[in-house]
N, C-alpha and C positions, 0 to 999 in steps of 0.2 A: 479365446480364453475366458471371456465373461459370458458368452452366449449361453442362455438357459439358466444362468445363476442369478441370485438376488442377494441383497444385503438386508439383514434383519434390522429394521429401524429401531426396535426396542433395545437391541444390543448396542447400537450406535448411541442412542440417548443415554443408556446406562454408563457408557465409557465417558461421554462428554459431560455428564452431570457434575462430576467432581473436578473438571478442568478449570483452572483459573485463567489460563492463557492458551489460545490455539495458535500455533506457529506453522506457517507454510512458506515455501520458497517460491512465491508469487501469489500472495494472498489476494491480489486484485482478481485473479482467475479463480483460485480455489474457494474463497469465501462465497462468492456468488454461486458457484457450482454446488457446493455441499448444502447451502441454505435452500437451494431449489428442491432438494430431496429430503432434508432433515431440518426441521424448524429449530431443533435444539441448539444449533450453531448460531442463531441470530442474536441471542442475548449474551454471548460470550465475548470476551476481549480477544482481539486478534493482533498478531504481530507478523512481520514478514522478513525473512532472512535475505531476500533479494533486494527489497526496496529500503530497508532500514539500515543498511551498511553502505558506506561510500566505498564501494569496491575499487573504483578508479584511484581514489586518494590512497588506498591501501596498497596500490601497485599492481592491481589486476586489470587486464584489458576488457574483461566482461564479467558478468555476474551469474552466468548460467551455472546450474548446479553441477553438471558433469565436468565443465571446464574448471570450476573451483576445486572439485575433488581431485582432478589431475594435478593442479597446482600445489595442493597439499599432500600429494603423493599417494593417493588412493583412487581406485577405479571401481566402477560398478556398472551393472546393466541397467541403464536409465529407462525412464518412461514406463516403468511398471510400478504400481502404487506402493507396494511394500518396500521395494528397493529404493524408490525416491524418498520415502519416509525415513528409512535407515540412513540414507546419504545426508538428509537434512539434519538428523541427529548428530551424525559424525561431524558435519560442518559446524554446528553450534559449539562443539567442544574445541575447535581449533583456535589458536591464538593468531590474531591479525598481525601481519609482518611489520607494519610501520608503527601502529599505536601500541602494540603489545597486548591489547585487550582481547578477551575471549569474544568470539562472535556472539555467543549467548548474552554477554553483558551489553553489547551494542544493541542487539535486538530488543532486549528487555528495557533498556533506557529509552529507546524510540517508542516502545509501547506505552510507557508511562508518561510520555510527553503529550501535552495538549497542543494541537495545531489548529489552524483556522482556515476555513474555506473562504476565500475572498473572490467575489464575482464582479467582473468589470462589465456591468450591464450597459447595453447600448454604447459600447466603446466604438469610436469612429473606425470605419473599415480601413482607412489609410494608415492607421497606427498598429495594424496587426503585426508587423515585423518587430516593432518595439516590444509589444506584448510577448511575442515568441521569444525574443532575446532575454526577456526578464524571467522566462520560465512558465509563462501562461500557456494553457492548452485550451483548444476550442471544444466546447460541448455542443454537439449538433442539435438542431431544432426538433428533431423527432424523438428526443429523449426528455424525460421530465425535467422541468426547469432548465431546458437547453437554450440554444442560440445565445451563448454567452462565453466569454473568455473567463477562465478561472485558474486559480493557483492555490496551493496550500503553503502556509507559512506559520512559523512560531511567533512572528512579530506583526500582527495585523495593523497596528498603528502606523508602522513604517510603510507598509504596503498601501494603505489607504492614502497616506500623504503622497506617495509616489504617483498613484493613479490620479489624484486630484491635481497635482502639479504637471505631470507629463501627458496624461491621456485626456483628462477632462478640461484642464486649464481653468478650473474653478472649484469651489467647495461643492462637491457633489455627494449625494447619498450613495454609499458603497455598502452593499450587503456583506456582512461577515457572520460566519457560523462556526461555532466551536466543534472540533472533531477530536474524539478520544478513541481509545482502543475498542470501545464498544461499537462505534460506527465506522471507523476507518476501514478502508478496503471494501465497503459495501455500498449498495445503492441507497441505503438509508441516509447517507450523507445528503442526498438530493430530495429527501422528504421534508422540504422547507416551505413555510407558508408564504 
């Protein structure tokens, strides 16, 4: 379908120039992918309809776009760019069953929130299960600023206190970095000194 075709970078930049917020249904994947091809996406705020809504709390067993579409009563031919974009737009207009809020409101609220990347540097190996239970994820050594357990939180003070009490057992230096919609879902989160 795409063999022999190309995308006009100038046209992409013209469309993106006026955007205040870029929304994707898995921005962790999409942001990295489009920034690799078009630098205009790097300085934009991003939001994610997959990761910014607590789909389980809203009564859904998964957050995949095609599944959510079926649950809201519509179907589409997924994994084609235009169809996926249209499905994401349709999803944003839906009302969440438990909270009653529109998906767009939840996504926008999450985009406006400031989170913090907390890194458990040199955490003892034998405490990895406690870190996992707390929601920490491992960043491999072959990635920039890797070989570290990390989590995102809106309350860094509580997280640092937990690490100091439970993981380090002492007052330890815990790196904390602010994350906003400008850096969220991108590798720029890891461009830290």
